[in-house]
C-alpha positions as CSV (number, residue, x, y, z in Angstrom):
1,M,10.1,-3.5,0.5
2,S,9.1,-0.5,-1.5
3,A,6.1,-1.9,-3.4
4,H,4.2,-2.5,-0.1
5,C,1.0,-1.0,1.2
6,M,1.1,0.1,4.8
7,L,-2.6,-0.3,5.4
8,T,-3.7,-3.4,3.4
9,G,-0.3,-5.2,3.3
10,A,-0.5,-5.6,-0.5
11,Q,2.8,-6.7,-1.9
12,P,4.2,-7.9,-5.2
13,G,2.9,-11.1,-6.7
14,F,5.0,-13.3,-8.9
15,G,4.3,-15.1,-12.1
16,N,5.7,-15.8,-15.6
17,R,6.0,-13.8,-18.8
18,I,5.2,-16.0,-21.7
19,S,6.7,-15.1,-25.0
20,H,5.3,-15.8,-28.4
21,S,7.5,-18.9,-28.6
22,H,6.0,-19.9,-25.2
23,R,9.3,-19.5,-23.2
24,R,8.6,-18.6,-19.6
25,T,10.6,-16.1,-17.7
26,S,9.8,-14.7,-14.2
27,R,8.1,-11.4,-13.7
28,R,6.6,-9.3,-10.8
29,F,3.1,-7.9,-10.5
30,D,3.5,-4.8,-8.4
31,P,0.6,-3.2,-6.5
32,N,-0.3,0.4,-7.4
33,V,1.5,1.9,-4.4
34,Q,1.5,5.7,-4.1
35,S,2.8,8.1,-1.4
36,K,0.1,10.3,0.0
37,R,0.0,12.9,2.8
38,Y,-2.9,13.2,5.2
39,W,-3.6,15.6,8.0
40,L,-3.9,13.8,11.4
41,P,-6.0,16.1,13.6
42,G,-5.5,14.0,16.8
43,E,-1.7,14.7,16.6
44,G,-1.8,18.1,14.9
45,R,0.6,17.0,12.1
46,R,0.8,15.6,8.6
47,V,1.6,11.9,8.0
48,R,3.0,10.5,4.8
49,L,1.6,7.0,4.0
50,R,2.6,4.6,1.2
51,L,-0.8,3.2,0.2
52,S,-2.1,1.1,-2.7
53,A,-5.1,2.4,-4.6
54,R,-7.4,0.2,-2.6
55,G,-5.7,1.5,0.6
56,I,-6.5,5.1,-0.4
57,R,-10.2,4.1,-0.9
58,T,-10.2,2.5,2.5
59,V,-8.8,5.7,4.1
60,D,-11.6,7.6,2.4
61,A,-14.2,5.3,3.8
62,I,-13.0,4.8,7.4
63,G,-11.1,8.0,8.0
64,V,-7.5,8.8,8.5
65,E,-7.6,8.3,12.3
66,A,-8.9,4.8,12.1
67,A,-6.6,4.0,9.2
68,V,-3.5,5.1,11.2
69,A,-4.8,3.1,14.2
70,R,-4.9,0.0,11.9
71,I,-1.4,0.6,10.5
72,R,0.0,1.0,14.1
73,A,-1.8,-2.2,15.1
74,R,0.1,-4.0,12.3
75,G,3.3,-2.8,14.0
76,I,4.3,-0.2,11.4
77,R,5.6,3.1,12.8
78,V,3.8,6.2,11.4
């Protein structure tokens, strides 16, 4: 799934578009997922993470080492 945050697990939500005539058709609410590279000092390499905007703020708050540990705990290979 491409619109998926590796850290927070945010994924698309689903709902309805409602037209002026009030016809309903299905739509997707995608999270704001962006690809970002971080330097991982413990391994001496860069890692590319697909994170939502909230995930990027979380990495800024807890640090990249702790964030990668959480991602690996979820079973995602980094």
